[in-house]
C-alpha positions in Angstrom: 79.7 60.3 104.9 82.6 58.1 106.3 86.0 59.3 107.4 87.7 58.2 104.1 85.1 59.9 102.0 85.5 63.2 103.9 89.3 63.0 103.6 89.0 62.5 99.8 86.6 65.5 99.6 89.0 67.6 101.6 92.0 66.7 99.4 90.0 67.5 96.3 89.1 71.0 97.5 92.6 71.7 98.6 94.1 70.5 95.3 91.6 72.6 93.3 92.4 75.7 95.3 96.2 75.1 94.8 95.6 74.7 91.1 94.3 78.2 90.8 97.3 79.6 92.6 100.3 77.9 91.0 101.7 76.7 87.7 99.9 73.4 87.0 102.7 72.2 84.7 105.5 72.9 87.1 106.8 69.3 87.2 105.5 68.3 83.7 107.7 71.0 82.2 110.5 68.5 82.6 109.1 66.5 79.7 109.3 69.5 77.3 112.5 71.0 78.7 115.4 71.9 76.3 117.7 69.7 78.4 115.5 66.6 77.7 115.5 67.3 74.0 119.2 67.7 74.1 119.5 64.3 75.7 117.1 62.8 73.1 119.0 64.4 70.2 122.4 63.4 71.5 121.5 59.7 71.6 119.0 59.4 68.8 120.5 57.3 66.0 120.4 58.1 62.4 117.3 56.5 60.9 115.3 56.4 57.8 111.5 56.6 57.7 110.2 53.3 59.0 107.0 51.9 60.3 108.3 52.3 63.9 110.7 55.3 64.2 112.8 55.4 67.5 110.5 57.8 69.4 107.4 55.8 68.6 109.2 52.6 69.4 110.2 53.9 72.8 106.7 55.1 73.5 105.3 51.6 72.7 108.0 50.0 74.8 106.9 52.3 77.7 103.3 51.2 77.2 104.4 47.6 77.5 106.1 48.3 80.8 102.9 50.0 82.2 100.4 47.6 80.8 99.1 44.5 82.6 99.5 42.6 79.3 103.1 43.2 78.5 103.2 41.2 75.3 104.5 42.6 72.0 101.3 41.5 70.3 99.2 43.6 72.7 101.1 46.8 72.1 101.1 46.3 68.3 97.4 45.6 68.3 96.8 48.8 70.3 98.9 50.8 67.8 96.9 49.4 64.9 93.5 50.1 66.6 94.6 53.7 67.2 95.6 54.0 63.5 92.2 52.7 62.4 90.3 55.1 64.7 92.4 58.0 63.4 91.6 57.0 59.8 95.2 56.2 58.9 96.1 53.5 56.4 95.8 50.1 57.8 99.0 48.0 58.2 99.2 44.6 59.9 99.4 43.2 63.4 102.5 41.1 63.0 105.1 41.8 65.7 108.3 41.3 63.7 108.8 44.9 62.6 108.2 46.2 66.1 110.6 43.6 67.7 113.3 44.6 65.2 112.7 48.3 66.0 113.2 47.6 69.7 116.5 45.9 68.8 117.6 49.0 66.9 116.7 51.3 69.8 120.0 52.4 71.5 120.3 51.3 75.1 122.2 54.5 75.9 119.2 56.5 74.9 116.9 54.8 77.4 119.5 55.0 80.1 120.1 58.7 79.5 116.4 59.5 79.6 115.8 57.5 82.8 118.7 59.1 84.5 117.8 62.6 83.3 114.2 62.4 84.5 115.3 61.1 87.9 118.0 63.7 88.4 116.0 66.6 87.0 113.1 65.8 89.3 115.4 65.7 92.2 116.8 69.2 91.4 113.3 70.9 91.5 112.2 69.1 94.6 110.8 71.6 97.1 113.0 72.3 100.1 110.2 71.2 102.5 110.5 67.7 101.1 114.2 67.4 102.0 115.8 66.4 105.3 117.2 69.5 106.9 117.4 71.0 103.4 119.6 68.2 102.1 118.8 65.5 99.5 118.7 62.0 100.8 119.4 59.0 98.4 118.6 55.4 99.3 120.5 52.5 97.9 119.5 48.8 97.7 119.8 45.8 95.5 117.4 43.3 94.1 117.3 40.5 91.5 115.2 39.8 88.4 114.9 36.7 86.3 114.8 36.3 82.5 114.0 33.6 79.9 116.2 30.6 80.0 118.2 31.1 76.8 121.9 30.3 76.1 122.8 33.9 75.6 121.1 35.0 78.9 122.7 32.1 80.8 126.2 33.1 79.5 125.9 36.6 80.8 123.6 36.1 83.8 124.1 32.5 85.0 121.6 30.8 87.2 122.3 29.5 90.7 125.0 26.8 91.1 122.8 24.4 92.9 120.3 24.2 90.0 120.7 21.7 87.1 120.9 23.0 83.5 117.5 23.5 82.0 115.8 23.8 85.4 116.8 27.3 86.5 116.5 30.8 85.1 119.2 33.5 84.5 119.4 35.9 87.3 120.4 39.6 87.1 121.3 41.6 90.1 120.2 45.2 90.0 121.2 48.1 92.3 119.1 51.2 92.4 119.7 54.7 93.8 116.4 56.2 94.8 115.5 59.8 95.9 113.8 59.7 99.3 111.8 62.8 98.7 110.3 62.0 95.3 110.8 58.3 95.1 112.4 58.5 91.6 115.3 56.3 90.3 118.3 58.6 90.1 120.7 55.9 88.8 121.1 52.1 88.6 123.6 49.4 87.8 123.2 45.8 86.9 125.3 42.7 86.7 125.2 38.9 87.2 123.8 37.3 90.3 127.1 35.4 90.8 130.6 35.8 89.5 132.9 38.8 88.9 131.2 42.2 88.9 128.0 41.0 90.4 128.4 42.0 94.1 126.3 44.9 95.4 129.5 46.7 96.4 130.8 46.4 92.8 127.5 47.8 91.4 127.5 50.6 93.9 131.0 51.7 92.8 129.5 52.0 89.2 127.0 54.6 90.3 128.9 56.4 93.0 129.3 59.4 90.6 125.6 60.0 90.9 126.1 61.2 94.5 126.6 65.0 94.7 128.3 67.1 97.4 125.7 67.7 100.1 123.8 64.4 99.5 123.1 61.9 102.3 123.3 58.2 101.4 121.4 55.6 103.4 122.0 51.9 103.0 121.9 48.6 105.0 124.9 46.9 106.5 126.2 45.3 103.3 127.4 48.7 102.1 129.2 49.7 105.3 132.9 49.4 104.4 135.9 51.5 105.1 136.6 52.3 101.4 133.0 53.3 100.7 132.8 55.6 103.7 136.1 57.2 102.8 135.1 57.6 99.2 131.8 59.3 100.1 133.4 61.5 102.6 136.0 62.7 100.1 133.1 63.6 97.7 131.4 65.7 100.4 128.6 63.1 100.8 127.4 61.9 104.2 126.4 58.3 104.8 124.1 56.5 107.3 124.6 52.7 107.2 123.9 49.9 109.6 127.0 48.5 111.2 128.6 45.7 109.3 128.3 42.3 111.1 132.1 41.9 111.1 132.5 45.1 113.1 129.5 44.8 115.3 131.1 42.6 118.0 134.1 45.0 118.3 131.9 48.1 118.8 132.6 49.4 122.3 130.8 52.6 123.3 133.2 53.1 126.3 135.9 54.1 123.8 136.3 57.2 121.6 134.6 60.6 122.2 131.3 60.1 124.0 128.4 62.1 122.6 125.6 60.5 124.7 124.4 57.1 125.7 125.5 54.5 123.2 126.7 57.3 120.9 130.3 58.2 120.3 133.0 59.2 117.7 135.7 56.7 116.8 138.6 56.4 114.4 138.5 53.8 111.7 141.8 52.6 110.2 142.4 51.7 106.6 142.6 47.9 106.1 146.2 46.7 105.5 145.2 44.4 102.7 144.3 46.0 99.3 141.0 44.7 97.8 141.4 42.9 94.5 139.2 45.4 92.7 141.3 48.4 93.7 144.5 49.5 92.0 147.6 50.4 94.0 147.3 54.1 93.2 143.7 54.2 94.3 144.6 52.4 97.5 147.4 54.8 98.3 145.0 57.8 97.8 142.6 56.5 100.4 143.2 58.2 103.8 144.8 56.1 106.5 142.1 57.0 109.1 138.6 58.5 109.1 136.5 59.7 112.0 133.1 58.0 112.2 130.1 58.2 114.5 128.6 55.1 115.9 125.3 55.0 117.8 122.8 52.4 118.9 119.1 52.9 118.1 116.9 50.0 119.2 118.6 46.8 118.3 120.6 48.4 115.4 124.0 50.0 115.5 124.3 52.8 112.9 127.5 54.1 111.4 127.5 57.7 110.0 129.7 60.5 108.9 127.2 63.0 110.4 129.4 63.8 113.4 127.5 66.7 115.0 125.1 65.6 117.7 123.5 69.0 117.6 122.8 69.0 113.8 121.9 65.3 113.6 120.4 64.1 116.9 120.1 60.5 117.8 116.3 60.5 117.3 116.7 62.3 114.0 119.1 59.7 112.7 116.8 56.9 113.9 113.9 58.5 111.9 116.2 58.9 108.9 117.4 55.3 108.8 113.9 54.1 109.4 113.0 55.7 106.1 115.5 53.3 104.3 112.5 50.9 104.1 111.0 53.1 101.3 113.6 51.8 98.9 112.3 48.3 99.5 108.8 49.5 98.7 110.0 51.4 95.6 111.8 48.3 94.2 108.7 46.3 94.9 106.6 48.7 93.0 108.9 48.4 90.0 109.1 44.6 90.2 105.5 43.7 91.2 103.2 46.6 90.3 104.9 47.3 87.0 106.0 43.7 86.4 109.8 43.8 86.1 110.3 40.8 88.4 110.3 38.4 85.4 111.7 39.9 82.2 110.5 38.7 78.7 113.5 39.5 76.5 115.6 36.6 75.3 119.0 38.3 74.9 121.1 40.1 77.5 121.2 43.3 75.4 117.4 43.4 75.2 117.0 42.5 78.8 119.1 45.5 79.8 117.0 47.7 77.7 113.8 46.3 79.2 115.1 47.0 82.7 115.9 50.6 81.8 112.5 51.0 80.2 110.9 50.0 83.4 113.0 52.6 85.3 111.9 55.3 82.8 108.3 54.3 83.1 108.6 54.3 86.9 110.1 57.8 86.9 107.3 59.2 84.7 104.7 57.9 87.2 106.7 59.4 90.0 106.7 62.7 88.2 102.9 62.6 88.0 102.8 61.8 91.8 105.2 64.7 92.5 102.9 67.1 90.6 99.8 65.8 92.4 101.5 66.0 95.8 102.5 69.6 95.3 99.0 70.6 94.3 97.4 68.8 97.3 100.1 70.1 99.8 101.2 66.5 100.4 104.4 64.6 100.3 104.9 62.2 97.3 105.3 59.3 99.7 101.7 59.9 100.9 100.3 59.1 97.5 99.7 55.5 96.3 101.9 54.4 93.4 99.4 51.8 92.1 96.5 54.3 92.3 98.5 56.8 90.3 99.4 54.1 87.7 95.8 53.1 87.3 94.6 56.7 86.9 97.4 57.4 84.4 96.5 54.4 82.2 92.8 55.4 82.3 93.8 58.9 81.4 95.8 57.8 78.4 92.8 55.9 77.0 90.7 59.1 76.9 91.1 61.6 74.1 91.2 64.9 75.9 93.3 68.1 75.7 96.4 67.8 77.8 96.3 71.2 79.5 92.6 71.2 80.2 92.6 67.8 82.0 95.9 67.9 83.7 94.8 69.6 86.9 91.8 67.4 87.3 94.0 64.3 86.8 96.2 65.5 89.7 93.2 66.0 91.9 92.0 62.4 91.3 95.5 61.1 92.1 95.8 63.1 95.3 92.5 61.8 96.6 93.8 58.4 97.5 96.6 58.7 100.1 98.6 55.9 101.7 97.6 54.9 105.3 100.0 55.5 108.1 100.6 52.1 109.7 103.7 52.2 111.8 104.9 48.8 113.1 102.6 46.9 110.7 103.3 43.2 110.7 102.0 40.8 108.1 102.7 37.0 107.6 105.0 36.2 104.6 102.6 33.5 103.4 99.9 33.1 100.8 96.4 31.8 101.6 95.5 30.8 98.0 96.6 27.2 97.3 98.4 26.8 94.0 97.4 24.2 91.4 98.4 20.6 92.2 101.2 20.3 89.7 104.6 18.8 90.5 107.8 20.9 90.1 109.6 20.6 86.8 112.7 18.6 87.7 114.1 17.9 84.3 114.7 19.9 81.2 111.5 20.7 79.3 112.6 18.8 76.2 113.1 15.6 78.3 109.8 16.2 80.1 108.0 16.5 76.7 109.5 13.3 75.5 108.5 11.5 78.7 104.9 12.6 78.2 104.8 11.4 74.7 105.9 7.9 75.9 104.2 7.6 79.2 101.4 10.3 79.2 100.8 12.9 81.9 101.3 11.8 85.5 98.4 11.8 87.9 97.7 15.0 89.8 99.6 15.3 93.1 99.7 17.6 96.1 101.6 20.8 95.6 105.4 20.2 95.9 105.1 16.4 95.9 107.5 14.9 93.4 106.7 12.0 91.1 
């Protein structure tokens, strides 16, 4: 028996022993809690009996987000097959009714459920999963594209250097992720360019999701005086990388020295008021704040954790190193679940689609948290894709929920993520793409050209006609 097989066998035994000693449904109770039903009832619209009521529509929408084939036709086909197997009256496989039901589904309902699951999961996180007993939240932004329609382009315009008809609408998304459980706590979205699309602007939309006692970790783009002051007034600590504009002026010979390349300094409020801030809000910002700067490796960190005894230099280095997890979490949502390229053709539906992906992601994270607790692991040690595959297979089998839940968690906890510090991989693909030229004119014009001149000869990848 090889090492991996022995490790899986050990994890199985440990999870089975834990199952006998604790409440198997500890985390899954979130899905049947009175608070969740209150959220559901509060945002559930008045509706008459239809083929697809809101709860069933949301369930099918979630299935789309978790399925490899995310088409509406596939989810409607699956629904009809289930009805046939259950002996229910046959309907049809046309997608029109389902698409209309998705349009009627309130966006606020999906948002509220996604936020509730993420925040509720964070509240019951075991203390041993926290950093010095404090919740840590990671922030980062990413982009997704959507179908090239007039309505999408109006709200989420494409890049300026692309000709009309050749690009795709781009939406910028900012996520707040719990370090311990990996769940999405809150999110905001806006256009890739233009007013309201900066990551700072999106962060200001979700700043209320940070609670007193939290620690926020982000890269250099979020390190501004006004954000640090706002978080400090809320009782929230921050650990950011130093902004490039301040990096050259950082001088560790000044301020109160705490150690080598580690000191306390005073930041002064900028004299110019930002355009997005009102005069009253600007006046309420303190004139100075005390900040700790420290150099770890090639990075300079800026933090409001001022005590060198409570937050040592090595501890802060380890903490900021974990910021990378938010990159992996967003990759799981975009690549593993498939949010990278949306399918909805209107901005309203695209927003719903993004929140459905977040809700689906949080539900998978909930399963991972349950499995990690049973196997005495951390949720970050369990593979997201492995959990998703097991969950999809589980849903296809008609078994009793309570009887199979513990065994499901055991299967999920068997496959842990390898510890590969300092791993380096080339950002390149080995598989050559098909030898088609890039589309350099609107599709309508390209179709007309083909009708007149026929298809061009095959060319090397990237070569233009």
